Phi, psi and omega in degrees: 000128181292140179280342174268330182234069182293151179239133185235127177274112176267167174319324188266336185163169181285146180230136179260124176256198182212142173280129180229171180239121186284161177304343182264004179094351186274136179266141182205172174266134175237136174228108184240165182052040169281118180293125174246008172208164172291148181304127178286056183238174185061230173289348180273356182304141177075343191282164174296145184294154174231153178304157183283159171286150185282156177225161189244328183279156173308125179251123184295109184243037187261349187237148187285139178281170182280164173280164168287162185296134187195162164279124171263121178291325175305307193261354179054037180204176177267133174229178171115187186202139178296330177270089184232359189279076179235166190242147169238132179232130179235120189213138175279346182212133179259021178282108183291342180290324196282313181062073187281165173296139180261129178248108185254118187244142176256116177294154180264195180122036175060020180064013180224005177208170170097176179197178178272006194302143183293356175296322177247341179233055174302142181278001199302325176282310181299325183293343175300327178285166179270063181229158160267126182255128179237141168216171185197160173261147174223168186285140189233168174069203177298334183286337182252348189221023167305138180216131180232142182287332186286119179297338177308314175283352175051047177223068185296334178120183181070023184302328181294325176287324182291329173301306177311311173307309182298319181301315184297316176299328173300309185298318174300323180283333192233349182300334182294332174297335176262014182081021180257164182248117186288352177254010172218077183252125167258117178262129181215159188189156180244142173054240170303339176281320172295319174297325179287324170303318176289337173294321180291327174297329187244005178253136179300339182295337186251001184309117166092006184275348180207155188256351177193166187213153175237123183252119189236110168066027177181144184203169182295349185257006174284158194283340179265003185278341171235125181280129172297140188285103181235020183054049184287327177295319174301312181300319178299313180305318182293314176297342179249015165115000181297137183271356175100354185262155174080017172069198181301324186295318172296321182293311181305325177293325178291321179291329181295330182268351185281159179280154175301326177297314179305316188290323176301315187296322186269339194290330184267017187232030194250340180296139169280169178297320174303320186288326180284320178303320180271016168064034163276116190279334177199165193272327193234128177177199187292147176224156167291110190299136185288350178206160184258129170237172188304328185251028180297134174270316187237085189273345186205179179312120176313327174301325182288316183295325182299324194288327187246025182288135182297339182279358170300347184262359182243149176284141187224157156250148183207137183177189184198192183264158187284330178234054182309324193286358169299336174318325190270358186296316181293330177292321177281342175293308183297334191215073186297341181300336183301325182289333186270348184255023184284344183055233178262025178068015184287338177285350183257357177283140190300135184298331179297339180288341171068033183262140168296124182303336185263004178287147185298331183284324169309302185298325178295317174304311183301318177289334174293320177292312185305312184299315188289318192260351181229352180060227174271006181268161177259139183282142182206169186292331175291330188244060191270344190299319183298328177284325181294321182287325171307313183294320172316311185285315185292318176282334192233283189302318186295316180302321176299318182295324177295317179303310181302316181295320178304318179293319176294322183286347178290333179066027171270166192262357176296148188263148172243112175263122179258130171235160181223121184261114184224065183248124189239108178241134182296341187231341186250359174265082198282329173294315186296318193291313198262331182250345179249282180187129180285351176265354181265163179256168175115184183238099185284167169312133173076359179298325180303332183297333176295349181245012176240326180234151176278139175232171183293338190295323182204166181280179171303132181299153177305136185303338180267005181278144168299334174289326178295320181292321173293326176295306180303327176285317178302311181301315178296321181290321184285321188284321182296314172313307183297320189269338191252043176046050170078017173243115186285349180286158168112336179249309185259321176211169169237018187261349189277119184250154169283164170302156182280196195256004188236134172300139183147186183306148182225171187248167180217153165283106189265121188254118191237168170306327182274349182135205186248143174217146178251114196213159172306141176297119185301327182279006190307315176299320174297317178303320180291334166303303179296321172308328190284347176275345185256149159288156185299326187282353177267334188287322179200000000 
């Protein structure tokens, strides 16, 4: 085996990697585009992923594989490939005797965008720690989340999550060959990736495939994490030429003949104005499956799954960013009338409460929200901060908060560590700068990723900068949690305690420009406002 081009034998066949030097100066081995499933093309389009066919010739895994089909905002065009089910492994050591902890990442992107590509998720920072870092692509958009009610077509949905499940199984079966410990896997992910991590935590299909988890800025109890069953698959088929006759089988025939480019072009334009007003954010993503098969990932309401989740027995880190709602700034910039049409905020009341929008109770809850976030002022584009703060809570923090309460309520002994990322940099909060507004302040959704992964937007922060210190803190906290049997203390800090055993106010590790502090969760009062709209049996 060449030291520059190492070959590793996986369960399915040999793969050739390449030695690289990280931007941080660390040398490591890179293996990319390792197939963990058969290409989901032709007759396998939309179908559940199946393991790859074995090979005997050395497979070149020195170059990155393609993303799944999607519209790229950065490139302003449709990109990707249906043959996208590939794994990336980055490791400093191929010594099978050492067996490093494994950190397995699921990328975000609203289940419709994104990839594991090193443009956004470079291993340069994480690889400084003594871990094996693994990432992978899964099917996104309609190609990953088509769902039909009819058992006849055998597409209940969630193929993208089932891709992820197969990827987890691949890691358990193969990571030892790359110097990783298959019995010491930390699953982590952000946004839709965090939501995915949480789905694997509550789905019996993924039971025992990882030993701990980090849930970042997304979970199964967020209002966008489960798509309501509103026949989006049938609507897509009609947009592609289906005449509405012949049921799901005929609709599927149209979808099978369509080009992936046409599917991507049509899939994001299916929501009605009423659905947009009700903050149904996208058409394709996880669904409660309409009938149960052996590999069903989401058999029922995620809240019910949370209550009996196998993962109450594993330690987790869970948290988000202080101004997640800056995520919504581009939407109201493009359509300022959103701010003028908020009425009495009744359309911001959670849909899952199942209240008629014109009902007295819904309007009462809406006015409660309006009063809390706006006081006696009226919302407008110029006065948008209240709305963006509300969206921080509605889209992200309240779901995370309910998940924390559910963990406490389980009365299990596993630990739940809460963090809050509140770092505001002129140059390294890349999501805020490039996708929100370079002139606003705060810590937007996905800004934390710039301190965990190297991306194309900038070089490694200068060693004497607070950004560099934050990067070393994040890598230290996360890798220590992975390596230290679920305890994040000992390397960066010794102050982080898990939440207590009673429902009520809790503390978090607040990560700021000035350092780390273990403090009362600053958004607690806002969480109590949202809690007040739920009956206890609906909340956790």
